[in-house]
mmCIF file as Biopython writes it, N, C-alpha, C and O atoms, coordinates in Angstrom:
data_model
#
loop_
_atom_site.group_PDB
_atom_site.id
_atom_site.type_symbol
_atom_site.label_atom_id
_atom_site.label_alt_id
_atom_site.label_comp_id
_atom_site.label_asym_id
_atom_site.label_entity_id
_atom_site.label_seq_id
_atom_site.pdbx_PDB_ins_code
_atom_site.Cartn_x
_atom_site.Cartn_y
_atom_site.Cartn_z
_atom_site.occupancy
_atom_site.B_iso_or_equiv
_atom_site.auth_seq_id
_atom_site.auth_asym_id
_atom_site.pdbx_PDB_model_num
ATOM 1   N N  . MET A ? 1  ? -6.940  -5.454  -7.563 1.0 0.0 1  A 1 
ATOM 2   C CA . MET A ? 1  ? -5.828  -6.223  -8.368 1.0 0.0 1  A 1 
ATOM 3   C C  . MET A ? 1  ? -4.740  -6.574  -7.573 1.0 0.0 1  A 1 
ATOM 4   O O  . MET A ? 1  ? -4.423  -5.903  -6.591 1.0 0.0 1  A 1 
ATOM 5   N N  . TYR A ? 2  ? -4.100  -7.649  -7.951 1.0 0.0 2  A 1 
ATOM 6   C CA . TYR A ? 2  ? -2.857  -8.342  -7.037 1.0 0.0 2  A 1 
ATOM 7   C C  . TYR A ? 2  ? -1.757  -7.604  -7.297 1.0 0.0 2  A 1 
ATOM 8   O O  . TYR A ? 2  ? -1.510  -7.338  -8.473 1.0 0.0 2  A 1 
ATOM 9   N N  . VAL A ? 3  ? -0.983  -7.184  -6.359 1.0 0.0 3  A 1 
ATOM 10  C CA . VAL A ? 3  ? 0.255   -6.568  -6.691 1.0 0.0 3  A 1 
ATOM 11  C C  . VAL A ? 3  ? 1.467   -7.711  -6.207 1.0 0.0 3  A 1 
ATOM 12  O O  . VAL A ? 3  ? 2.520   -7.800  -6.838 1.0 0.0 3  A 1 
ATOM 13  N N  . CYS A ? 4  ? 1.220   -8.416  -5.216 1.0 0.0 4  A 1 
ATOM 14  C CA . CYS A ? 4  ? 2.341   -9.154  -4.941 1.0 0.0 4  A 1 
ATOM 15  C C  . CYS A ? 4  ? 1.482   -10.756 -4.996 1.0 0.0 4  A 1 
ATOM 16  O O  . CYS A ? 4  ? 0.702   -11.124 -4.117 1.0 0.0 4  A 1 
ATOM 17  N N  . ILE A ? 5  ? 1.814   -11.503 -6.143 1.0 0.0 5  A 1 
ATOM 18  C CA . ILE A ? 5  ? 1.271   -12.813 -6.239 1.0 0.0 5  A 1 
ATOM 19  C C  . ILE A ? 5  ? 1.753   -13.631 -5.079 1.0 0.0 5  A 1 
ATOM 20  O O  . ILE A ? 5  ? 0.979   -14.358 -4.456 1.0 0.0 5  A 1 
ATOM 21  N N  . CYS A ? 6  ? 3.284   -13.496 -4.724 1.0 0.0 6  A 1 
ATOM 22  C CA . CYS A ? 6  ? 3.670   -14.667 -3.750 1.0 0.0 6  A 1 
ATOM 23  C C  . CYS A ? 6  ? 3.065   -14.654 -2.535 1.0 0.0 6  A 1 
ATOM 24  O O  . CYS A ? 6  ? 2.954   -15.689 -1.878 1.0 0.0 6  A 1 
ATOM 25  N N  . ASN A ? 7  ? 2.567   -13.361 -2.073 1.0 0.0 7  A 1 
ATOM 26  C CA . ASN A ? 7  ? 1.812   -13.222 -0.816 1.0 0.0 7  A 1 
ATOM 27  C C  . ASN A ? 7  ? 0.418   -12.773 -0.861 1.0 0.0 7  A 1 
ATOM 28  O O  . ASN A ? 7  ? -0.144  -12.398 0.167  1.0 0.0 7  A 1 
ATOM 29  N N  . ALA A ? 8  ? -0.178  -12.790 -2.016 1.0 0.0 8  A 1 
ATOM 30  C CA . ALA A ? 8  ? -1.739  -12.406 -2.212 1.0 0.0 8  A 1 
ATOM 31  C C  . ALA A ? 8  ? -1.795  -10.928 -1.552 1.0 0.0 8  A 1 
ATOM 32  O O  . ALA A ? 8  ? -2.587  -10.696 -0.639 1.0 0.0 8  A 1 
ATOM 33  N N  . VAL A ? 9  ? -1.096  -10.140 -1.954 1.0 0.0 9  A 1 
ATOM 34  C CA . VAL A ? 9  ? -1.155  -8.680  -1.403 1.0 0.0 9  A 1 
ATOM 35  C C  . VAL A ? 9  ? -1.960  -8.022  -2.790 1.0 0.0 9  A 1 
ATOM 36  O O  . VAL A ? 9  ? -1.622  -8.205  -3.960 1.0 0.0 9  A 1 
ATOM 37  N N  . THR A ? 10 ? -3.086  -7.231  -2.311 1.0 0.0 10 A 1 
ATOM 38  C CA . THR A ? 10 ? -3.880  -6.524  -3.601 1.0 0.0 10 A 1 
ATOM 39  C C  . THR A ? 10 ? -3.454  -5.043  -3.116 1.0 0.0 10 A 1 
ATOM 40  O O  . THR A ? 10 ? -2.885  -4.752  -2.063 1.0 0.0 10 A 1 
ATOM 41  N N  . GLU A ? 11 ? -3.850  -4.233  -4.088 1.0 0.0 11 A 1 
ATOM 42  C CA . GLU A ? 11 ? -3.894  -2.651  -4.183 1.0 0.0 11 A 1 
ATOM 43  C C  . GLU A ? 11 ? -4.752  -2.401  -2.954 1.0 0.0 11 A 1 
ATOM 44  O O  . GLU A ? 11 ? -4.236  -1.649  -2.127 1.0 0.0 11 A 1 
ATOM 45  N N  . ASN A ? 12 ? -5.879  -2.848  -2.685 1.0 0.0 12 A 1 
ATOM 46  C CA . ASN A ? 12 ? -6.718  -2.309  -1.636 1.0 0.0 12 A 1 
ATOM 47  C C  . ASN A ? 12 ? -5.851  -2.603  -0.299 1.0 0.0 12 A 1 
ATOM 48  O O  . ASN A ? 12 ? -5.836  -1.767  0.604  1.0 0.0 12 A 1 
ATOM 49  N N  . MET A ? 13 ? -5.188  -3.721  -0.210 1.0 0.0 13 A 1 
ATOM 50  C CA . MET A ? 13 ? -4.348  -4.059  1.091  1.0 0.0 13 A 1 
ATOM 51  C C  . MET A ? 13 ? -3.565  -2.817  1.438  1.0 0.0 13 A 1 
ATOM 52  O O  . MET A ? 13 ? -3.617  -2.169  2.483  1.0 0.0 13 A 1 
ATOM 53  N N  . ILE A ? 14 ? -2.760  -2.590  0.259  1.0 0.0 14 A 1 
ATOM 54  C CA . ILE A ? 14 ? -1.715  -1.556  0.242  1.0 0.0 14 A 1 
ATOM 55  C C  . ILE A ? 14 ? -2.185  -0.218  0.530  1.0 0.0 14 A 1 
ATOM 56  O O  . ILE A ? 14 ? -1.405  0.504   1.151  1.0 0.0 14 A 1 
ATOM 57  N N  . ARG A ? 15 ? -3.292  0.241   0.203  1.0 0.0 15 A 1 
ATOM 58  C CA . ARG A ? 15 ? -4.101  1.238   0.432  1.0 0.0 15 A 1 
ATOM 59  C C  . ARG A ? 15 ? -4.549  1.431   1.913  1.0 0.0 15 A 1 
ATOM 60  O O  . ARG A ? 15 ? -4.626  2.481   2.551  1.0 0.0 15 A 1 
ATOM 61  N N  . ALA A ? 16 ? -4.826  0.149   2.301  1.0 0.0 16 A 1 
ATOM 62  C CA . ALA A ? 16 ? -5.473  0.202   3.863  1.0 0.0 16 A 1 
ATOM 63  C C  . ALA A ? 16 ? -4.009  0.383   4.702  1.0 0.0 16 A 1 
ATOM 64  O O  . ALA A ? 16 ? -4.016  1.059   5.730  1.0 0.0 16 A 1 
ATOM 65  N N  . ALA A ? 17 ? -2.884  -0.182  4.276  1.0 0.0 17 A 1 
ATOM 66  C CA . ALA A ? 17 ? -1.819  0.022   5.059  1.0 0.0 17 A 1 
ATOM 67  C C  . ALA A ? 17 ? -1.392  1.428   5.074  1.0 0.0 17 A 1 
ATOM 68  O O  . ALA A ? 17 ? -0.797  1.851   6.065  1.0 0.0 17 A 1 
ATOM 69  N N  . ALA A ? 18 ? -1.636  2.192   4.073  1.0 0.0 18 A 1 
ATOM 70  C CA . ALA A ? 18 ? -1.079  3.217   3.988  1.0 0.0 18 A 1 
ATOM 71  C C  . ALA A ? 18 ? -2.028  4.224   5.012  1.0 0.0 18 A 1 
ATOM 72  O O  . ALA A ? 18 ? -1.481  5.131   5.639  1.0 0.0 18 A 1 
ATOM 73  N N  . ALA A ? 19 ? -3.369  3.994   5.108  1.0 0.0 19 A 1 
ATOM 74  C CA . ALA A ? 19 ? -4.217  4.510   5.904  1.0 0.0 19 A 1 
ATOM 75  C C  . ALA A ? 19 ? -3.792  4.374   7.493  1.0 0.0 19 A 1 
ATOM 76  O O  . ALA A ? 19 ? -3.914  5.191   8.406  1.0 0.0 19 A 1 
ATOM 77  N N  . ASP A ? 20 ? -3.286  3.133   7.484  1.0 0.0 20 A 1 
ATOM 78  C CA . ASP A ? 20 ? -2.780  2.758   8.935  1.0 0.0 20 A 1 
ATOM 79  C C  . ASP A ? 20 ? -1.394  3.354   9.171  1.0 0.0 20 A 1 
ATOM 80  O O  . ASP A ? 20 ? -0.843  3.017   10.219 1.0 0.0 20 A 1 
ATOM 81  N N  . GLY A ? 21 ? -0.760  4.173   8.370  1.0 0.0 21 A 1 
ATOM 82  C CA . GLY A ? 21 ? 0.626   4.845   8.579  1.0 0.0 21 A 1 
ATOM 83  C C  . GLY A ? 21 ? 1.617   4.380   8.023  1.0 0.0 21 A 1 
ATOM 84  O O  . GLY A ? 21 ? 2.673   4.970   8.249  1.0 0.0 21 A 1 
ATOM 85  N N  . VAL A ? 22 ? 1.651   3.236   7.153  1.0 0.0 22 A 1 
ATOM 86  C CA . VAL A ? 22 ? 2.650   2.494   6.489  1.0 0.0 22 A 1 
ATOM 87  C C  . VAL A ? 22 ? 3.194   3.440   5.678  1.0 0.0 22 A 1 
ATOM 88  O O  . VAL A ? 22 ? 2.417   4.078   4.969  1.0 0.0 22 A 1 
ATOM 89  N N  . ALA A ? 23 ? 4.546   3.707   5.616  1.0 0.0 23 A 1 
ATOM 90  C CA . ALA A ? 23 ? 5.176   4.861   4.733  1.0 0.0 23 A 1 
ATOM 91  C C  . ALA A ? 23 ? 6.142   4.210   3.973  1.0 0.0 23 A 1 
ATOM 92  O O  . ALA A ? 23 ? 6.520   4.865   3.002  1.0 0.0 23 A 1 
ATOM 93  N N  . SER A ? 24 ? 6.710   3.003   4.136  1.0 0.0 24 A 1 
ATOM 94  C CA . SER A ? 24 ? 8.045   2.651   3.232  1.0 0.0 24 A 1 
ATOM 95  C C  . SER A ? 24 ? 7.619   1.255   2.684  1.0 0.0 24 A 1 
ATOM 96  O O  . SER A ? 24 ? 6.508   0.823   2.994  1.0 0.0 24 A 1 
ATOM 97  N N  . LEU A ? 25 ? 8.426   0.548   1.905  1.0 0.0 25 A 1 
ATOM 98  C CA . LEU A ? 25 ? 8.190   -0.839  1.490  1.0 0.0 25 A 1 
ATOM 99  C C  . LEU A ? 25 ? 8.719   -1.552  2.443  1.0 0.0 25 A 1 
ATOM 100 O O  . LEU A ? 25 ? 8.191   -2.655  2.588  1.0 0.0 25 A 1 
ATOM 101 N N  . ASP A ? 26 ? 9.608   -1.291  3.165  1.0 0.0 26 A 1 
ATOM 102 C CA . ASP A ? 26 ? 9.983   -2.079  4.563  1.0 0.0 26 A 1 
ATOM 103 C C  . ASP A ? 26 ? 8.855   -2.269  5.399  1.0 0.0 26 A 1 
ATOM 104 O O  . ASP A ? 26 ? 8.543   -3.388  5.807  1.0 0.0 26 A 1 
ATOM 105 N N  . GLU A ? 27 ? 8.298   -1.358  5.645  1.0 0.0 27 A 1 
ATOM 106 C CA . GLU A ? 27 ? 7.149   -1.431  6.469  1.0 0.0 27 A 1 
ATOM 107 C C  . GLU A ? 27 ? 6.072   -2.195  5.993  1.0 0.0 27 A 1 
ATOM 108 O O  . GLU A ? 27 ? 5.498   -3.008  6.719  1.0 0.0 27 A 1 
ATOM 109 N N  . LEU A ? 28 ? 5.731   -1.975  4.726  1.0 0.0 28 A 1 
ATOM 110 C CA . LEU A ? 28 ? 4.618   -2.691  4.072  1.0 0.0 28 A 1 
ATOM 111 C C  . LEU A ? 28 ? 4.962   -4.138  3.875  1.0 0.0 28 A 1 
ATOM 112 O O  . LEU A ? 28 ? 4.049   -4.955  3.756  1.0 0.0 28 A 1 
ATOM 113 N N  . GLY A ? 29 ? 6.244   -4.514  3.833  1.0 0.0 29 A 1 
ATOM 114 C CA . GLY A ? 29 ? 6.605   -5.776  3.829  1.0 0.0 29 A 1 
ATOM 115 C C  . GLY A ? 29 ? 6.401   -6.548  5.240  1.0 0.0 29 A 1 
ATOM 116 O O  . GLY A ? 29 ? 6.054   -7.725  5.342  1.0 0.0 29 A 1 
ATOM 117 N N  . ARG A ? 30 ? 6.639   -5.801  6.139  1.0 0.0 30 A 1 
ATOM 118 C CA . ARG A ? 30 ? 6.375   -6.376  7.586  1.0 0.0 30 A 1 
ATOM 119 C C  . ARG A ? 30 ? 4.898   -6.494  7.766  1.0 0.0 30 A 1 
ATOM 120 O O  . ARG A ? 30 ? 4.427   -7.499  8.298  1.0 0.0 30 A 1 
ATOM 121 N N  . LYS A ? 31 ? 4.128   -5.489  7.336  1.0 0.0 31 A 1 
ATOM 122 C CA . LYS A ? 31 ? 2.457   -5.605  7.763  1.0 0.0 31 A 1 
ATOM 123 C C  . LYS A ? 31 ? 1.881   -6.483  6.855  1.0 0.0 31 A 1 
ATOM 124 O O  . LYS A ? 31 ? 0.905   -7.099  7.283  1.0 0.0 31 A 1 
ATOM 125 N N  . THR A ? 32 ? 2.313   -6.753  5.440  1.0 0.0 32 A 1 
ATOM 126 C CA . THR A ? 32 ? 1.576   -7.444  4.513  1.0 0.0 32 A 1 
ATOM 127 C C  . THR A ? 32 ? 2.105   -8.763  3.975  1.0 0.0 32 A 1 
ATOM 128 O O  . THR A ? 32 ? 1.407   -9.691  3.565  1.0 0.0 32 A 1 
ATOM 129 N N  . GLY A ? 33 ? 3.636   -8.716  4.039  1.0 0.0 33 A 1 
ATOM 130 C CA . GLY A ? 33 ? 4.433   -9.640  3.601  1.0 0.0 33 A 1 
ATOM 131 C C  . GLY A ? 33 ? 4.667   -9.305  1.805  1.0 0.0 33 A 1 
ATOM 132 O O  . GLY A ? 33 ? 5.099   -10.137 1.008  1.0 0.0 33 A 1 
ATOM 133 N N  . CYS A ? 34 ? 4.320   -8.110  1.521  1.0 0.0 34 A 1 
ATOM 134 C CA . CYS A ? 34 ? 4.524   -7.678  0.029  1.0 0.0 34 A 1 
ATOM 135 C C  . CYS A ? 34 ? 5.978   -7.616  -0.198 1.0 0.0 34 A 1 
ATOM 136 O O  . CYS A ? 34 ? 6.742   -7.307  0.717  1.0 0.0 34 A 1 
ATOM 137 N N  . ALA A ? 35 ? 6.373   -7.889  -1.340 1.0 0.0 35 A 1 
ATOM 138 C CA . ALA A ? 35 ? 7.746   -8.054  -1.793 1.0 0.0 35 A 1 
ATOM 139 C C  . ALA A ? 35 ? 8.682   -8.915  -1.170 1.0 0.0 35 A 1 
ATOM 140 O O  . ALA A ? 35 ? 9.880   -8.913  -1.451 1.0 0.0 35 A 1 
ATOM 141 N N  . GLY A ? 36 ? 8.064   -9.775  -0.189 1.0 0.0 36 A 1 
ATOM 142 C CA . GLY A ? 36 ? 9.010   -10.569 0.559  1.0 0.0 36 A 1 
ATOM 143 C C  . GLY A ? 36 ? 9.245   -12.043 -0.025 1.0 0.0 36 A 1 
ATOM 144 O O  . GLY A ? 36 ? 9.778   -12.895 0.686  1.0 0.0 36 A 1 
ATOM 145 N N  . GLY A ? 37 ? 8.855   -12.311 -1.270 1.0 0.0 37 A 1 
ATOM 146 C CA . GLY A ? 37 ? 8.953   -13.437 -2.007 1.0 0.0 37 A 1 
ATOM 147 C C  . GLY A ? 37 ? 10.189  -13.133 -2.911 1.0 0.0 37 A 1 
ATOM 148 O O  . GLY A ? 37 ? 11.336  -12.905 -2.528 1.0 0.0 37 A 1 
ATOM 149 N N  . CYS A ? 38 ? 9.661   -13.182 -4.344 1.0 0.0 38 A 1 
ATOM 150 C CA . CYS A ? 38 ? 10.602  -13.034 -5.479 1.0 0.0 38 A 1 
ATOM 151 C C  . CYS A ? 38 ? 10.977  -11.469 -5.654 1.0 0.0 38 A 1 
ATOM 152 O O  . CYS A ? 38 ? 11.899  -11.071 -6.365 1.0 0.0 38 A 1 
ATOM 153 N N  . GLY A ? 39 ? 10.290  -10.814 -5.047 1.0 0.0 39 A 1 
ATOM 154 C CA . GLY A ? 39 ? 10.551  -9.140  -5.275 1.0 0.0 39 A 1 
ATOM 155 C C  . GLY A ? 39 ? 10.155  -8.389  -6.659 1.0 0.0 39 A 1 
ATOM 156 O O  . GLY A ? 39 ? 10.384  -7.211  -6.931 1.0 0.0 39 A 1 
ATOM 157 N N  . SER A ? 40 ? 9.679   -9.097  -7.249 1.0 0.0 40 A 1 
ATOM 158 C CA . SER A ? 40 ? 9.417   -8.531  -8.523 1.0 0.0 40 A 1 
ATOM 159 C C  . SER A ? 40 ? 8.217   -7.515  -8.423 1.0 0.0 40 A 1 
ATOM 160 O O  . SER A ? 40 ? 8.049   -6.703  -9.333 1.0 0.0 40 A 1 
ATOM 161 N N  . CYS A ? 41 ? 7.581   -7.540  -7.592 1.0 0.0 41 A 1 
ATOM 162 C CA . CYS A ? 41 ? 6.582   -6.612  -7.216 1.0 0.0 41 A 1 
ATOM 163 C C  . CYS A ? 41 ? 6.875   -5.369  -6.689 1.0 0.0 41 A 1 
ATOM 164 O O  . CYS A ? 41 ? 6.037   -4.476  -6.813 1.0 0.0 41 A 1 
ATOM 165 N N  . ALA A ? 42 ? 8.010   -5.140  -6.073 1.0 0.0 42 A 1 
ATOM 166 C CA . ALA A ? 42 ? 8.362   -4.011  -5.341 1.0 0.0 42 A 1 
ATOM 167 C C  . ALA A ? 42 ? 8.287   -2.928  -5.701 1.0 0.0 42 A 1 
ATOM 168 O O  . ALA A ? 42 ? 7.843   -2.034  -4.980 1.0 0.0 42 A 1 
ATOM 169 N N  . GLU A ? 43 ? 8.729   -2.730  -6.983 1.0 0.0 43 A 1 
ATOM 170 C CA . GLU A ? 43 ? 8.581   -1.317  -7.671 1.0 0.0 43 A 1 
ATOM 171 C C  . GLU A ? 43 ? 7.143   -0.627  -7.658 1.0 0.0 43 A 1 
ATOM 172 O O  . GLU A ? 43 ? 6.856   0.504   -7.266 1.0 0.0 43 A 1 
ATOM 173 N N  . PHE A ? 44 ? 6.330   -1.601  -8.187 1.0 0.0 44 A 1 
ATOM 174 C CA . PHE A ? 44 ? 4.949   -1.338  -8.307 1.0 0.0 44 A 1 
ATOM 175 C C  . PHE A ? 44 ? 4.368   -1.010  -6.980 1.0 0.0 44 A 1 
ATOM 176 O O  . PHE A ? 44 ? 3.650   -0.034  -6.767 1.0 0.0 44 A 1 
ATOM 177 N N  . ALA A ? 45 ? 4.765   -1.977  -6.024 1.0 0.0 45 A 1 
ATOM 178 C CA . ALA A ? 45 ? 4.057   -1.995  -4.768 1.0 0.0 45 A 1 
ATOM 179 C C  . ALA A ? 45 ? 4.688   -0.365  -3.992 1.0 0.0 45 A 1 
ATOM 180 O O  . ALA A ? 45 ? 4.002   0.231   -3.162 1.0 0.0 45 A 1 
ATOM 181 N N  . GLU A ? 46 ? 5.726   0.021   -4.337 1.0 0.0 46 A 1 
ATOM 182 C CA . GLU A ? 46 ? 6.030   1.133   -3.847 1.0 0.0 46 A 1 
ATOM 183 C C  . GLU A ? 46 ? 5.236   2.405   -4.374 1.0 0.0 46 A 1 
ATOM 184 O O  . GLU A ? 46 ? 4.822   3.335   -3.683 1.0 0.0 46 A 1 
ATOM 185 N N  . GLU A ? 47 ? 5.096   2.221   -5.941 1.0 0.0 47 A 1 
ATOM 186 C CA . GLU A ? 47 ? 4.283   3.049   -6.481 1.0 0.0 47 A 1 
ATOM 187 C C  . GLU A ? 47 ? 2.820   3.216   -5.977 1.0 0.0 47 A 1 
ATOM 188 O O  . GLU A ? 47 ? 2.273   4.314   -5.879 1.0 0.0 47 A 1 
ATOM 189 N N  . VAL A ? 48 ? 2.315   2.187   -5.709 1.0 0.0 48 A 1 
ATOM 190 C CA . VAL A ? 48 ? 0.921   2.177   -5.288 1.0 0.0 48 A 1 
ATOM 191 C C  . VAL A ? 48 ? 0.675   2.778   -3.803 1.0 0.0 48 A 1 
ATOM 192 O O  . VAL A ? 48 ? -0.308  3.438   -3.468 1.0 0.0 48 A 1 
ATOM 193 N N  . LEU A ? 49 ? 1.729   2.427   -3.012 1.0 0.0 49 A 1 
ATOM 194 C CA . LEU A ? 49 ? 1.851   3.044   -1.537 1.0 0.0 49 A 1 
ATOM 195 C C  . LEU A ? 49 ? 2.213   4.614   -1.734 1.0 0.0 49 A 1 
ATOM 196 O O  . LEU A ? 49 ? 1.866   5.421   -0.872 1.0 0.0 49 A 1 
ATOM 197 N N  . HIS A ? 50 ? 2.756   4.929   -2.622 1.0 0.0 50 A 1 
ATOM 198 C CA . HIS A ? 50 ? 3.142   6.539   -2.601 1.0 0.0 50 A 1 
ATOM 199 C C  . HIS A ? 50 ? 1.863   7.044   -3.134 1.0 0.0 50 A 1 
ATOM 200 O O  . HIS A ? 50 ? 1.325   7.919   -2.457 1.0 0.0 50 A 1 
ATOM 201 N N  . ARG A ? 51 ? 1.278   6.670   -4.200 1.0 0.0 51 A 1 
ATOM 202 C CA . ARG A ? 51 ? -0.052  7.085   -4.623 1.0 0.0 51 A 1 
ATOM 203 C C  . ARG A ? 51 ? -1.134  7.241   -3.267 1.0 0.0 51 A 1 
ATOM 204 O O  . ARG A ? 51 ? -1.737  8.270   -2.966 1.0 0.0 51 A 1 
ATOM 205 N N  . ALA A ? 52 ? -1.187  6.083   -2.640 1.0 0.0 52 A 1 
ATOM 206 C CA . ALA A ? 52 ? -1.982  6.011   -1.576 1.0 0.0 52 A 1 
ATOM 207 C C  . ALA A ? 52 ? -1.858  7.080   -0.698 1.0 0.0 52 A 1 
ATOM 208 O O  . ALA A ? 52 ? -2.820  7.810   -0.460 1.0 0.0 52 A 1 
ATOM 209 N N  . ARG A ? 53 ? -0.617  7.264   -0.126 1.0 0.0 53 A 1 
ATOM 210 C CA . ARG A ? 53 ? -0.223  8.171   0.714  1.0 0.0 53 A 1 
ATOM 211 C C  . ARG A ? 53 ? -0.480  9.585   0.451  1.0 0.0 53 A 1 
ATOM 212 O O  . ARG A ? 53 ? -0.892  10.354  1.320  1.0 0.0 53 A 1 
ATOM 213 N N  . THR A ? 54 ? -0.173  10.002  -1.054 1.0 0.0 54 A 1 
ATOM 214 C CA . THR A ? 54 ? -0.285  11.339  -1.349 1.0 0.0 54 A 1 
ATOM 215 C C  . THR A ? 54 ? -1.750  11.585  -1.646 1.0 0.0 54 A 1 
ATOM 216 O O  . THR A ? 54 ? -2.047  12.745  -1.935 1.0 0.0 54 A 1 
ATOM 217 N N  . GLN A ? 55 ? -2.758  10.632  -1.620 1.0 0.0 55 A 1 
ATOM 218 C CA . GLN A ? 55 ? -4.094  10.974  -1.778 1.0 0.0 55 A 1 
ATOM 219 C C  . GLN A ? 55 ? -4.699  10.797  -0.460 1.0 0.0 55 A 1 
ATOM 220 O O  . GLN A ? 55 ? -5.848  11.212  -0.309 1.0 0.0 55 A 1 
ATOM 221 N N  . LEU A ? 56 ? -4.192  10.332  0.355  1.0 0.0 56 A 1 
ATOM 222 C CA . LEU A ? 56 ? -4.891  10.135  1.735  1.0 0.0 56 A 1 
ATOM 223 C C  . LEU A ? 56 ? -5.288  11.348  2.412  1.0 0.0 56 A 1 
ATOM 224 O O  . LEU A ? 56 ? -6.404  11.275  2.927  1.0 0.0 56 A 1 
ATOM 225 N N  . PRO A ? 57 ? -4.622  12.541  2.560  1.0 0.0 57 A 1 
ATOM 226 C CA . PRO A ? 57 ? -5.321  13.661  3.173  1.0 0.0 57 A 1 
ATOM 227 C C  . PRO A ? 57 ? -6.595  14.010  2.367  1.0 0.0 57 A 1 
ATOM 228 O O  . PRO A ? 57 ? -7.647  14.207  2.975  1.0 0.0 57 A 1 
ATOM 229 N N  . LEU A ? 58 ? -6.536  14.094  1.010  1.0 0.0 58 A 1 
ATOM 230 C CA . LEU A ? 58 ? -7.689  14.387  0.411  1.0 0.0 58 A 1 
ATOM 231 C C  . LEU A ? 58 ? -8.844  13.476  0.715  1.0 0.0 58 A 1 
ATOM 232 O O  . LEU A ? 58 ? -9.963  13.955  0.902  1.0 0.0 58 A 1 
ATOM 233 N N  . ARG A ? 59 ? -8.621  12.173  0.773  1.0 0.0 59 A 1 
ATOM 234 C CA . ARG A ? 59 ? -9.926  11.182  1.240  1.0 0.0 59 A 1 
ATOM 235 C C  . ARG A ? 59 ? -10.404 11.541  2.457  1.0 0.0 59 A 1 
ATOM 236 O O  . ARG A ? 59 ? -11.612 11.613  2.683  1.0 0.0 59 A 1 
ATOM 237 N N  . MET A ? 60 ? -9.380  11.822  3.438  1.0 0.0 60 A 1 
ATOM 238 C CA . MET A ? 60 ? -9.752  12.241  4.890  1.0 0.0 60 A 1 
ATOM 239 C C  . MET A ? 60 ? -10.561 13.549  4.857  1.0 0.0 60 A 1 
ATOM 240 O O  . MET A ? 60 ? -11.533 13.599  5.610  1.0 0.0 60 A 1 
ATOM 241 N N  . ALA A ? 61 ? -10.288 14.616  4.083  1.0 0.0 61 A 1 
ATOM 242 C CA . ALA A ? 61 ? -10.842 15.839  4.089  1.0 0.0 61 A 1 
ATOM 243 C C  . ALA A ? 61 ? -12.436 15.546  3.452  1.0 0.0 61 A 1 
ATOM 244 O O  . ALA A ? 61 ? -13.465 16.067  3.882  1.0 0.0 61 A 1 
ATOM 245 N N  . ILE A ? 62 ? -12.357 14.752  2.526  1.0 0.0 62 A 1 
ATOM 246 C CA . ILE A ? 62 ? -13.909 14.645  1.832  1.0 0.0 62 A 1 
ATOM 247 C C  . ILE A ? 62 ? -14.643 13.555  2.914  1.0 0.0 62 A 1 
ATOM 248 O O  . ILE A ? 62 ? -15.870 13.608  2.987  1.0 0.0 62 A 1 
ATOM 249 N N  . ALA A ? 63 ? -14.108 12.830  3.533  1.0 0.0 63 A 1 
ATOM 250 C CA . ALA A ? 63 ? -14.793 12.140  4.497  1.0 0.0 63 A 1 
ATOM 251 C C  . ALA A ? 63 ? -15.292 12.802  5.656  1.0 0.0 63 A 1 
ATOM 252 O O  . ALA A ? 63 ? -16.321 12.425  6.216  1.0 0.0 63 A 1 
ATOM 253 N N  . GLN A ? 64 ? -14.556 13.851  6.073  1.0 0.0 64 A 1 
ATOM 254 C CA . GLN A ? 64 ? -14.814 14.802  7.219  1.0 0.0 64 A 1 
ATOM 255 C C  . GLN A ? 64 ? -15.964 15.685  6.778  1.0 0.0 64 A 1 
ATOM 256 O O  . GLN A ? 64 ? -16.848 15.949  7.593  1.0 0.0 64 A 1 
ATOM 257 N N  . ALA A ? 65 ? -16.009 16.148  5.573  1.0 0.0 65 A 1 
ATOM 258 C CA . ALA A ? 65 ? -16.919 17.046  5.086  1.0 0.0 65 A 1 
ATOM 259 C C  . ALA A ? 65 ? -18.382 16.398  4.837  1.0 0.0 65 A 1 
ATOM 260 O O  . ALA A ? 65 ? -19.444 17.004  4.979  1.0 0.0 65 A 1 
ATOM 261 N N  . ALA A ? 66 ? -18.252 15.221  4.488  1.0 0.0 66 A 1 
ATOM 262 C CA . ALA A ? 66 ? -19.699 14.367  4.427  1.0 0.0 66 A 1 
ATOM 263 C C  . ALA A ? 66 ? -20.423 14.493  5.586  1.0 0.0 66 A 1 
ATOM 264 O O  . ALA A ? 66 ? -21.509 13.926  5.700  1.0 0.0 66 A 1 
#
C-alpha cells in the first residue's frame, strides 16, 4: 500500500528502511523521499515506521530461530 503518493513510497519500503536502521521521519525522508512533497502522509508514515521498528527485534529472533 502506498503511504506517500507524491514520492511513491510504500509500507514495504518504510519497513525496509526501518530494518536498515532508519529511526525518524527526517531520516525516512532523506532515504525514501517520504513526506517530502505535500506532507499529508507524515503522520501515517511515522506510525508505519514506529510499528516496523517495534516489531523488528521479534522478526529478527524468528529468522534466527528458523
